[in-house]
Structures are given as C-alpha cells and as structure tokens.
C-alpha positions in Angstrom: 0.0 0.0 0.0 2.7 2.5 0.9 4.6 1.6 -2.3 1.5 2.3 -4.4 1.2 5.8 -2.9 4.9 6.5 -3.5 4.5 5.4 -7.1 1.4 7.5 -7.5 3.3 10.6 -6.1 6.1 9.9 -8.5 3.8 9.7 -11.5 2.1 13.0 -10.4 5.5 14.7 -10.1 6.6 13.5 -13.5 3.4 14.5 -15.2 3.4 18.0 -13.5 7.0 18.6 -14.4 6.4 17.7 -18.0 3.3 19.9 -18.2 5.4 22.8 -16.9 8.0 22.1 -19.6 10.8 21.3 -17.2 13.5 18.7 -17.6 14.6 16.7 -14.7 17.9 18.7 -14.7 16.0 22.0 -14.6 13.8 20.8 -11.7 16.8 19.5 -9.8 18.6 22.8 -10.2 15.6 24.9 -9.1 15.1 22.8 -6.0 18.8 22.3 -5.1 18.7 18.5 -5.4 20.5 16.2 -7.8 19.1 14.9 -11.0 19.4 11.4 -9.7 17.1 12.3 -6.8 14.5 13.7 -9.1 14.7 10.6 -11.3 14.3 8.2 -8.3 11.5 10.3 -6.8 9.6 10.1 -10.1 10.2 6.4 -10.2 8.7 6.0 -6.8 11.8 4.9 -5.0 10.8 4.4 -1.4 14.1 5.5 0.1 13.8 9.2 -1.1 14.2 11.7 1.7 10.9 13.3 2.6 12.3 16.8 3.1 13.8 16.9 -0.4 10.7 15.3 -1.8 8.6 18.1 -0.4 10.9 20.7 -1.9 10.3 19.2 -5.3 6.5 19.0 -4.7 6.5 22.6 -3.6 8.5 23.8 -6.6 5.9 22.2 -8.9 3.1 23.9 -7.1 1.5 20.7 -5.9 -0.3 20.9 -2.6 -0.3 17.8 -0.4 -2.8 17.5 2.4 -2.7 15.2 5.4 -5.7 15.2 7.6 -6.9 18.4 6.1 -3.7 20.3 6.7 -1.5 21.4 3.8 2.2 20.7 3.9 
C-alpha cells in the first residue's frame, strides 16, 4: 500500500514537471537537489528523503494535504 502511494506521487510529479515544460535537470537545479534524486523520486523509490521530496513537490506547485492540513 505504501509503495503504491509513493509510485502515485512519482507519477504525479513526472506529469506535472512535463506539463510545466521542465526537464529533470531544470527541476533539480531549481530545488537544489540532484538529477538522480528527481529521477528516483519520479520512479517512486521508497528511500527518497521526505524533506527533499517536499521541496520538489512545492516547486511544482503541488499541494499535499494530510488530515486536512496542507504541507
């Protein structure tokens, strides 16, 4: 179940990045993370660091809510 959610988040990030016309390298540079991190995040790798993941999410303008509170 957790893996499915991580994979779903990865697909959402990839789709949003492409819709915004960004390459993985551009997104990585804008968020201060490595291209490898962006690639693994989009692939749904479970070991990604949550803080960095939230930076990427924020850069793409995606809002995540947990129990009604936005992150």
